[in-house]
N, C-alpha and C positions, 0 to 999 in steps of 0.2 A: 503494499502499502504505500511503501516511502511517506515523505510529507507532504500529501494532498489532506486538505481541510476544506471545508465545505462550511461558509457563511452566511448566513441569514442577511443579508445585506438588503434593506429597508430604504436608503436614500435620506438615513436621519445621521446627524452628524454621530452618534455613537458606533454606530457600526461601519461608519466609514473608518474611524479612526482605531475600530478593532481590525480591519483589514490591515491596513497600514502596519499597526504593530504586529500583527501575524508573519505581514511580508518583511520585517526586521529582524522575526527569527526563523527565518528558514523555510515557513511555511509557503508552499506552491499555492494559493486559494482561490477556490470556485467560487463565487460568488451564487447566491441563490434569491432571487426576487419572488415573493408570498404576494401573488396578485387578488386582489378584491375587487379591484374598479378603480383604484386613485392613482388614474396617469400621471396628476404632476407628481408624486409619490415615486411612480416606474420613473418616469424621466430623469428623477433625480439619481436614482440607484444606477441606471444608466449611463450617467454623465459620470459620475464616482467610478464606476468600473471602468469606464474608457480613460481614466484619467490615471488610475493606478496599472492598466493593464493584465486588468484578471476579466477571464470569461461571466457570462452573468446568462444564468438560467431562469427564465420567468416559468413561473408555475400558478396558474390557476388554482385558489381552495377554496372557490367560493361554494361549493355542493359541500366540502368538508365543514368548512365555516358553518353553514348552516346547522348542515345534521347534527356533530358535537356542543356547537359554541350559541349560535344566536338563538335554534328553538329550545332547548334547555335554556336558557337566559330567558327566555319572554316566560315560559312555563313555572319556573322559578317566581319570576316577580308574581305571576299569579294566584302561587299561591301562597304570598304574603311574604317570600323571601328575598333576599337580594345576595343575589349571585357576584362572584367576581368571574365576567368571562376570561380575563388574561389566565386566569389558573385554570381553567377548564381547555384554553387554547392551547395551550403550554404542549402540556404530553401527550395530544390526542391528533394533533394539528403540525402547529409551527416544529417541533422537534422530529415528530412522525415521520415528515415531509422532506424534514435534512437529511435526516437518518437513511431514507430510502433515497434519494439521490447520491450519499455519499457510498452506497452501497453500489449503488449502479457502477460509480467512477474509479470503484476501491479505494475511496479516502479511510481510513480509521479513523479521522473526528471531525467534527460541528462544532462550530462556535455560532457567536451573537454577542453582540453587544450591551450584555446585561450585565448590570453594577456587583456581580457577587466573584466567590472566588470556587476554583476547585482545583482539588491535587489528590493523584493518589486513587482515585473516583468517588474522592469523596466530595460535598459541596457546603460553601462556608459564607459566611457573609462576606457581603462587601466591604467600602469604608462605610462610615454611617450616614453620612450626608446623605447618599445615595445609593446606599444596599436596597436592592430588588432580590437579594434570597428567599424575601417570602412567597415570589410568585412564580418561584423554579419549586416552591418546596413538596409539587405532586408530580414530578419529572420521575420517570421510575429507575432503577436501580442502573439498568443495565442501558438507560440515556445519560444518565452524569457519567458512568465510567469512560463514553464517547468525546465528553465534550469540556473545550478549552475556552473558559473566559477570560480577553485579555485585557477589560477595564476593569478587573476585579481589587488593584490597590491605585486606582484613582477616583476623584470625584469629579462631577461634570465641571466644575469648572479649567479644573487640568485636561478634561479629555478638551474643551472649546481650544483650548491655548495649544493642545498637540495638534488640533487640526488647523489653526492659523499656521503652524511651523510647516505642515505637509500639505499647505497652500490647499485645501482641500474647497471647493463651493460653499459645501453644506457649514461650513465653520460656524455661522451663526444662524443659521436655521433654527427656528423656534420647536421648542421640546413636543415631542407628539400627543395627540390628545390621548386621554386616559382608556378609551374604547377606540379601537379604529372602524370599528362598522357603526359608531352613533359619533360622527365628528363634532353636533353639537353637545352634545353632552345633554341632550332633554331624552330619556331614557322613555318618559311617558308614554312621547308624540311618536317614539321609534314603534311603541308595541302596539297601537293605534293605528299605524299607518300600513301596522303589517294587516290590516282587518279586526281588530281585538280590541273592542272600546268597555271595557269593562264597568259598569255602572255606576254613578253618583251613589252616596250614602251616608250614611249619618256618622260624626264625630263622639262617641260617647266616654264617660268616663268611669273612673272605676265599678262606679255602682250601678252604672248601664244609664244612667241621668245625660239624653240627647245634649251636647252642646253645637249643634252644626250639623252643615254638610262637607263632605268630603268630594273627590272630582274622579273618584275612581281610586281600588288600593294598591292597584299599579303605580299611584304617583306618591306612594309612601315609604319609608322602612324606617325601622326602631332608630329612633334618640333624634330622629329631626325634630328640627323647632321653625324652619325658615319655611314661610311658603301656606300656614296655615290658617292664614286669616278669622285668625277664632280671638276676638275682646275676652281676654279671660283675667284681665288684672293682673298677670303675675305671667312669669316664663314656663311656657308648657310645649313637652315636647310627644312623639305619638312614641308609646310603649309596648305596645300589642297591634298586629294586625290579624283581625277575623275574617279569613275568607269565607267560611263557612256562613256568616249570617251581616258580611257584608260589611262591617264595622270597624271602624279605627279608632281606637284608646289614645284617649292622650291624657297627660298626667304632670303633674311638677316636676317629673323622673326620678325621684328617691328609689324605685324600685325598678331602675334600670342597671344600679351596680350588683354583680352578683358574683359570686367566691365563686361560681360551678357551674361546667360547660360540660356537655353531653357532644363527643361528635360521632361521626358513622364515617366507613370506608375510607378506614387510614391506610395512608402509602406511606409506610417504612422503607427509610433509606438506608436506616441503621436500626434492624428489629432489636426490641426489648423483650427479655422476658418479667413478667410480674411487675411490683410498684415499682416507679421510679422517681427521680429528680431533675428536671427538666426548666429552661426558659420557654414561652408560650406568647404568641402573637395571636392576639384575635382580629386582627384587621392589617392591612399596608401600611407602617408606620413604623418610628423607631423604638416605638416603646414595646418591651419584651418583662412579662409577668410571674416571676418563678411560681412553679406547681409543683402537687406533686401528683403524677400520670398514673391510672391504673388501667393498663389493656385490657378489653373486655372483647373478645372475638375479633369481628373487624371493626371496633370500635376505641374508642375511651372515655375513660371517665376523668376530667381535670379538675383538680382539688388547686385554687390558685390562694397564696399567701396573703396577696390584696387586688379587693375586689377591682373587677374593672369595667369601665364603664358600657353597656349597648353591646355585647358579641349579639351577633346577628343570625337568623338561620339562613344558611347559601351560604356563608361567608367561613373560610377557610382558619384553621388554629394549626398554624408549625409548631413545631417542633424544635429546641434549640437545647445543645447542652455545650457550652461554652459557647466557640463560634459554628459549630457543624449543625449543619439543620440535618436532622436526625428522621423527620416527619412530618405528617399534615394532612389532615382531616376535616370533612366539613362538617360547620358547627348545625345542631338540631336540636 
């Protein structure tokens, strides 16, 4: 397989700098652009590939994205959950496609512009300012074993400076949107454009008293405060979503704090036997909380040393021992 490596070239600054760093380390880089119809990004990827003298394959992943990510994303929102589509996409679409191409050209490794580190088949946090290891916590062990992440020792500011030094046209390109298939970040409108329009219903308090009308449960998530348009005379938050009764429960937020999280379908990068201690992230942020974790079949019971705010159904809880990602499961 030699020194061939397949890089997910997105048209952004991160993957462009990753390509340069891989070349500096002696890799023969093959670019793969995962196409979902964004013409501007596709042209940027082509320009970077031409600038660096690397081949670029364009793979239309629209059907796979629909099946593995978009449809499950919508279905989860209709159940009152808040999924993270990038975490769904990474193992089943993005990295699967990268590795298929790598196999086709006899390349041992694949790479992306994620801010995390790999070493000897293990996954670790990147620099805290931009760490994206949480987003990779559901990669399978065999995927991590073939993954090289050149940006793990850098932060975003340093990467932009590197892009300038490499004279890359994307050096100051704005950061990519959070969800590639919802560029305007209006999740509710995206769901409705697919022909699914959940009905309006009641905002209620913990005792069932009606406080007002909501615009459909798909437009709310646990812990949300803005956009409620309720004159309560105090700060109120979404504390529960009840699809079965089409109600959104509002409260002062006290009950959003919890010291226990149950997760399902845990992806173990480092399998654990019996109860163990680790740090847990319940959302994509820098905040980790020490916890005692008890594996339970395919899931786990997580007892947190300090309460966390609004762990949300559908999100991922990622487990860390020191800086290493050992697994992650879906919060239920």
